[in-house]
NULOGU-832081 format. One record per residue (C-alpha): residue number from 1; x, y, z. Coordinates in pm, 1 decimal, always signed. Example, Ala and Ser with C-alpha at 12.3 -4.5 7.8 and 13.67 -1.06 7.14 Angstrom:
<tinus>
TINU   nr         u         v         w
TINU    1   +1230.0    -450.0    +780.0
TINU    2   +1367.0    -106.0    +714.0
</tinus>
This chain:
<tinus>
TINU   nr         u         v         w
TINU    1   -3883.4   +1469.0   +1956.2
TINU    2   -3891.6   +1275.1   +1628.0
TINU    3   -3609.1   +1020.1   +1639.0
TINU    4   -3532.0   +1098.9   +1274.6
TINU    5   -3430.0   +1446.3   +1393.3
TINU    6   -3137.0   +1290.2   +1579.1
TINU    7   -2798.7   +1193.9   +1435.8
TINU    8   -2708.1    +831.3   +1505.4
TINU    9   -2506.8    +837.9   +1830.3
TINU   10   -2315.9    +527.4   +1722.2
TINU   11   -2167.1    +718.7   +1429.9
TINU   12   -1972.4    +937.8   +1673.7
TINU   13   -1668.5    +885.9   +1894.5
TINU   14   -1686.8   +1234.4   +2049.9
TINU   15   -1991.5   +1348.3   +2247.5
TINU   16   -1926.5   +1715.4   +2164.6
TINU   17   -1929.8   +1636.8   +1791.3
TINU   18   -2264.5   +1465.8   +1842.5
TINU   19   -2410.0   +1763.3   +2029.4
TINU   20   -2289.3   +2002.6   +1759.7
TINU   21   -2430.9   +1781.7   +1482.8
TINU   22   -2770.9   +1781.7   +1652.4
TINU   23   -2763.0   +2159.0   +1701.5
TINU   24   -2669.8   +2218.1   +1336.8
TINU   25   -2940.7   +1978.1   +1219.2
TINU   26   -3213.6   +2162.1   +1410.2
TINU   27   -3070.2   +2501.6   +1314.4
TINU   28   -3086.0   +2409.0    +944.8
TINU   29   -3462.8   +2364.5    +975.5
TINU   30   -3537.0   +2637.7   +1226.2
TINU   31   -3333.5   +2958.5   +1204.4
TINU   32   -3478.8   +3070.7   +1538.5
TINU   33   -3308.5   +2778.6   +1712.0
TINU   34   -3020.1   +2896.2   +1928.9
TINU   35   -2800.6   +2780.5   +2213.2
TINU   36   -3020.8   +2986.2   +2441.5
TINU   37   -3333.6   +2804.5   +2324.2
TINU   38   -3163.4   +2467.3   +2369.6
TINU   39   -3033.5   +2560.1   +2713.0
TINU   40   -3385.0   +2664.7   +2809.2
TINU   41   -3520.7   +2322.7   +2710.3
TINU   42   -3245.9   +2154.5   +2910.4
TINU   43   -3302.4   +2392.4   +3204.5
TINU   44   -2932.2   +2478.4   +3222.4
TINU   45   -2749.5   +2812.4   +3190.1
TINU   46   -2672.4   +2909.6   +2832.5
TINU   47   -2313.7   +2987.9   +2932.2
TINU   48   -2266.8   +2634.4   +3066.3
TINU   49   -2392.2   +2473.9   +2744.5
TINU   50   -2175.2   +2709.1   +2537.3
TINU   51   -1863.6   +2618.1   +2735.0
TINU   52   -1935.1   +2245.1   +2698.3
TINU   53   -1971.3   +2272.6   +2320.9
TINU   54   -1657.1   +2485.1   +2290.5
TINU   55   -1455.8   +2236.9   +2498.1
TINU   56   -1390.9   +2485.3   +2778.8
TINU   57   -1552.9   +2255.8   +3036.5
TINU   58   -1640.1   +1889.9   +3072.4
TINU   59   -1996.3   +1768.5   +3066.2
TINU   60   -2097.4   +1714.7   +3428.8
TINU   61   -2324.6   +1439.9   +3564.3
TINU   62   -2631.4   +1664.7   +3598.2
TINU   63   -2615.8   +1801.7   +3243.0
TINU   64   -2535.4   +1455.2   +3111.8
TINU   65   -2857.6   +1322.2   +3262.1
TINU   66   -3054.5   +1616.8   +3123.9
TINU   67   -2917.8   +1547.3   +2776.8
TINU   68   -3000.8   +1178.0   +2806.8
TINU   69   -3359.3   +1274.6   +2889.0
TINU   70   -3369.8   +1530.6   +2608.5
TINU   71   -3248.2   +1277.8   +2350.4
TINU   72   -3462.0   +1001.3   +2507.2
TINU   73   -3155.0    +778.0   +2520.2
TINU   74   -3212.3    +455.7   +2711.4
TINU   75   -3029.3    +127.6   +2753.2
TINU   76   -2733.2     +82.6   +2520.0
TINU   77   -2760.5    +431.5   +2368.7
TINU   78   -2749.3    +594.8   +2711.9
TINU   79   -2456.8    +377.4   +2815.9
TINU   80   -2265.6    +458.4   +2497.4
TINU   81   -2321.7    +832.5   +2543.2
TINU   82   -2200.0    +812.9   +2904.2
TINU   83   -1890.8    +623.9   +2784.5
TINU   84   -1810.6    +901.9   +2537.6
TINU   85   -1846.3   +1161.7   +2813.2
TINU   86   -1624.1    +959.4   +3046.5
TINU   87   -1361.3    +920.5   +2776.6
TINU   88   -1309.2   +1296.8   +2760.5
TINU   89   -1234.6   +1311.3   +3132.9
TINU   90    -949.9   +1061.0   +3113.3
TINU   91    -591.9   +1180.1   +3093.4
TINU   92    -398.1    +995.5   +2821.3
TINU   93    -100.6    +963.2   +3056.9
TINU   94    -292.9    +740.8   +3296.8
TINU   95    -321.4    +462.8   +3041.8
TINU   96    -695.0    +440.5   +3109.2
TINU   97    -782.3    +613.7   +2784.6
TINU   98    -651.2    +320.4   +2583.4
TINU   99    -850.0     +80.4   +2798.2
TINU  100   -1173.8    +272.4   +2743.7
TINU  101   -1111.7    +301.9   +2369.5
TINU  102   -1064.3     -74.9   +2362.1
TINU  103   -1383.4    -131.3   +2562.3
TINU  104   -1624.7    +105.8   +2388.0
TINU  105   -1609.9     -49.0   +2036.0
TINU  106   -1710.6    -390.0   +2175.5
TINU  107   -2048.0    -241.9   +2273.3
TINU  108   -2081.2     -46.2   +1949.5
TINU  109   -2343.4    -206.5   +1719.4
TINU  110   -2118.7    -118.7   +1425.5
TINU  111   -1803.9    -224.9   +1608.9
TINU  112   -1634.5    -326.5   +1285.6
TINU  113   -1638.0     +35.5   +1167.6
TINU  114   -1305.8    +218.2   +1180.4
TINU  115   -1337.1    +596.8   +1175.8
TINU  116   -1057.0    +770.3    +988.4
TINU  117   -1014.6   +1144.7   +1029.4
TINU  118    -950.9   +1380.4    +737.0
TINU  119    -576.8   +1395.2    +810.4
TINU  120    -552.2   +1017.3    +768.1
TINU  121    -803.6    +997.5    +486.5
TINU  122    -600.8   +1218.1    +249.8
TINU  123    -357.5    +925.4    +217.4
TINU  124    -646.8    +708.8     +97.7
TINU  125    -836.8    +950.8    -125.9
TINU  126    -758.7    +767.0    -451.8
TINU  127   -1062.0    +564.6    -562.2
TINU  128    -871.4    +234.7    -542.9
TINU  129    -730.0    +278.3    -188.8
TINU  130   -1022.5    +141.9     +11.8
TINU  131   -1091.8    -134.7    -243.7
TINU  132    -724.7    -242.3    -217.1
TINU  133    -769.4    -255.1    +161.8
TINU  134   -1080.0    -472.9    +140.0
TINU  135    -942.2    -688.2    -142.2
TINU  136    -717.0    -854.8    +116.7
TINU  137   -1031.4   -1041.3    +228.3
TINU  138   -1107.1   -1190.1    -115.3
TINU  139   -1085.4   -1569.2    -122.8
TINU  140    -784.9   -1705.0    -309.9
TINU  141    -617.4   -1363.6    -349.3
TINU  142    -242.7   -1369.4    -397.7
TINU  143    -122.8   -1076.3    -192.0
TINU  144    +139.3    -944.4    -429.8
TINU  145     +83.4    -592.0    -570.7
TINU  146     +76.5    -734.6    -924.4
TINU  147    -195.3    -990.9    -847.5
TINU  148    -403.5    -738.6    -652.2
TINU  149    -382.5    -487.0    -937.9
TINU  150    -486.5    -756.7   -1187.6
TINU  151    -814.8    -818.3   -1002.1
TINU  152    -949.0    -467.9   -1071.0
TINU  153   -1166.7    -384.7   -1373.0
TINU  154   -1014.0     -37.8   -1407.0
TINU  155    -638.4     -28.3   -1453.7
TINU  156    -417.8     +37.1   -1153.6
TINU  157     -47.4     -37.8   -1135.0
TINU  158    +145.2    -259.5    -891.7
TINU  159    +331.8     +53.2    -780.0
TINU  160      +2.0    +221.2    -686.6
TINU  161    -101.8     -88.1    -492.7
TINU  162    +232.8     -98.5    -311.8
TINU  163    +208.0    +268.7    -204.4
TINU  164    -152.6    +218.4     -98.9
TINU  165     -60.2     -79.1    +120.5
TINU  166    +210.0    +131.0    +287.4
TINU  167     -45.2    +406.8    +356.3
TINU  168    -300.9    +158.5    +489.3
TINU  169     -43.8     +23.0    +732.4
TINU  170     +51.9    +376.5    +841.0
TINU  171    -308.5    +468.3    +935.5
TINU  172    -366.7    +137.7   +1112.6
TINU  173    -604.5     -29.6    +868.3
TINU  174    -364.3    -306.3    +760.9
TINU  175    -101.6    -505.5    +947.1
TINU  176    +168.5    -743.7    +830.3
TINU  177    +167.5   -1080.7   +1004.9
TINU  178    +475.4   -1285.3   +1088.7
TINU  179    +463.3   -1479.6    +762.1
TINU  180    +449.6   -1155.7    +563.0
TINU  181     +80.7   -1185.5    +480.7
TINU  182    -143.7    -885.1    +528.7
TINU  183    -460.0    -870.7    +737.9
TINU  184    -725.5    -603.6    +777.1
TINU  185    -743.0    -456.8   +1126.2
TINU  186   -1107.6    -350.3   +1094.2
TINU  187   -1375.5    -477.2    +860.3
TINU  188   -1520.8    -146.9    +743.1
TINU  189   -1428.6    +219.5    +744.9
TINU  190   -1616.9    +544.3    +778.5
TINU  191   -1513.2    +907.0    +767.5
TINU  192   -1653.8   +1184.3    +980.6
TINU  193   -1992.8   +1310.4    +858.9
TINU  194   -2056.0   +1646.9    +692.1
TINU  195   -1699.1   +1776.0    +720.5
TINU  196   -1572.6   +1945.0    +399.8
TINU  197   -1240.9   +1799.8    +284.9
TINU  198   -1061.8   +1810.5     -49.5
TINU  199    -948.6   +1450.5      +5.4
TINU  200   -1305.7   +1329.8     +59.9
TINU  201   -1429.3   +1535.7    -236.3
TINU  202   -1158.1   +1380.1    -453.7
TINU  203   -1254.8   +1030.2    -342.0
TINU  204   -1622.6   +1079.1    -425.7
TINU  205   -1538.4   +1243.2    -759.7
TINU  206   -1320.8    +949.3    -863.0
TINU  207   -1581.2    +696.0    -747.4
TINU  208   -1849.2    +872.7    -954.7
TINU  209   -1619.9    +828.4   -1254.9
TINU  210   -1603.3    +456.5   -1174.1
TINU  211   -1983.8    +451.6   -1164.5
TINU  212   -1994.2    +609.7   -1511.7
TINU  213   -1765.9    +336.1   -1641.8
TINU  214   -1980.3     +67.1   -1480.4
TINU  215   -2294.5    +191.8   -1658.9
TINU  216   -2126.8    +113.5   -1991.2
TINU  217   -1906.5    -181.5   -1906.1
TINU  218   -2083.4    -393.0   -1640.0
TINU  219   -2373.6    -619.3   -1742.3
TINU  220   -2706.2    -494.2   -1609.6
TINU  221   -2763.7    -809.6   -1402.4
TINU  222   -2444.0    -731.0   -1205.9
TINU  223   -2531.7    -371.3   -1116.3
TINU  224   -2819.2    -153.3    -997.6
TINU  225   -2865.4    +208.8   -1101.9
TINU  226   -3180.6    +408.4   -1034.9
TINU  227   -3270.3    +773.2    -988.2
TINU  228   -3560.6    +995.3    -886.1
TINU  229   -3617.3   +1367.1    -928.5
TINU  230   -3805.4   +1505.1    -627.5
TINU  231   -3967.6   +1836.2    -537.2
TINU  232   -3877.0   +1884.9    -170.4
TINU  233   -3868.4   +2128.1    +119.5
TINU  234   -3507.6   +2171.4    +228.1
TINU  235   -3615.3   +2161.1    +592.5
TINU  236   -3657.1   +1783.6    +549.0
TINU  237   -3297.0   +1728.9    +435.9
TINU  238   -3156.9   +1634.9    +780.4
TINU  239   -3420.3   +1360.3    +811.1
TINU  240   -3346.6   +1241.4    +456.9
TINU  241   -2971.9   +1226.9    +522.7
TINU  242   -3030.7   +1034.1    +843.5
TINU  243   -3239.0    +778.8    +650.9
TINU  244   -2971.5    +745.5    +382.1
TINU  245   -2702.5    +682.3    +644.6
TINU  246   -2919.8    +430.4    +826.0
TINU  247   -2993.4    +249.6    +498.7
TINU  248   -2621.6    +243.5    +414.4
TINU  249   -2547.9     +76.8    +747.2
TINU  250   -2822.9    -181.2    +695.8
TINU  251   -2695.9    -255.2    +344.6
TINU  252   -2351.0    -314.2    +490.1
TINU  253   -2493.0    -548.8    +753.6
TINU  254   -2678.6    -742.9    +481.9
TINU  255   -2396.4    -782.4    +231.4
TINU  256   -2068.1    -750.4    +420.2
TINU  257   -1876.9   -1077.3    +467.4
TINU  258   -1553.6   -1150.0    +647.5
TINU  259   -1442.9   -1327.9    +328.7
TINU  260   -1602.3   -1299.7     -15.1
TINU  261   -1548.9   -1344.8    -387.0
TINU  262   -1611.5    -990.4    -517.0
TINU  263   -1573.1    -624.7    -425.0
TINU  264   -1871.0    -395.3    -484.3
TINU  265   -1902.4     -19.9    -442.7
TINU  266   -2230.8     +95.1    -286.9
TINU  267   -2306.7    +466.2    -304.3
TINU  268   -2607.0    +693.7    -298.3
TINU  269   -2644.4   +1048.6    -422.2
TINU  270   -2884.4   +1319.3    -309.6
TINU  271   -2808.1   +1665.8    -443.4
TINU  272   -2992.1   +1979.9    -562.0
TINU  273   -3062.6   +2041.6    -929.0
TINU  274   -3182.0   +2400.0    -872.3
TINU  275   -3057.1   +2702.1    -684.2
TINU  276   -3234.6   +2815.1    -371.8
TINU  277   -3484.2   +3093.7    -432.1
TINU  278   -3261.8   +3349.9    -260.5
TINU  279   -2960.0   +3262.1    -475.5
TINU  280   -3168.5   +3258.9    -793.0
TINU  281   -3273.5   +3616.7    -720.6
TINU  282   -2905.2   +3718.8    -727.7
TINU  283   -2851.8   +3594.4   -1084.8
TINU  284   -2837.3   +3880.5   -1341.6
TINU  285   -3156.8   +3908.7   -1545.3
TINU  286   -2964.0   +3858.3   -1870.0
TINU  287   -2876.9   +3511.9   -1752.0
TINU  288   -3223.4   +3426.1   -1623.5
TINU  289   -3390.2   +3517.7   -1954.8
TINU  290   -3131.0   +3362.0   -2185.2
</tinus>
């Protein structure tokens, strides 16, 4: 199997979400792909695989090993996948779940990433929320809402900063130390992949508006904008998205500092300019000939 066909296991904190993401990725390229076909490759009953994906049963040792072989996971990847499987078997009341959650991120190659679910992210969907969070790490920053607001190119108010700080504390991304100063709990944040959410849509929409402003207002030597128009086969989109996500992680590893002098927004866009052929056929002829 081409490794580019696989989602990055380290982007997931739930093994079932990973399995579903892989299934959906293959299904998008091959409509004949089914749970039955996958179960056949794994040499397990279709009903067993279905119940695992639906959460009706835990992933047992035998199927775990078959999946590790199927994904060609070895070393750290195999260990991480096994940890995710083990995590689902732990009862929260035993206290072991917290211990495992504390242990797993230390082996995670992107251990500084904090995943925020859509319920938490809606509190942070304004374009300035994540930048306010990371601004705490700017050298020489005075941590008052007024001084933080003054550092931004686009106008935000001290009141917006104050509410944002309260939200960041509530979702566990900021903490107040004994002297009243704030500190970031995790260095970077990610949201779940490919999950529709109005909060996430709002965030990206507002950030695109910031990009439009930057084209006009930021000197060219301080920014980088480029674009390509490509003729593609949609079956290659899962591979392309995997490459984009991998590149984003590598860019973060290159540029991210525990303390810096500037905040930058890095974003990429890949979207269709045309309808699919099937949808184009549904357009009334009066529109297609206009």
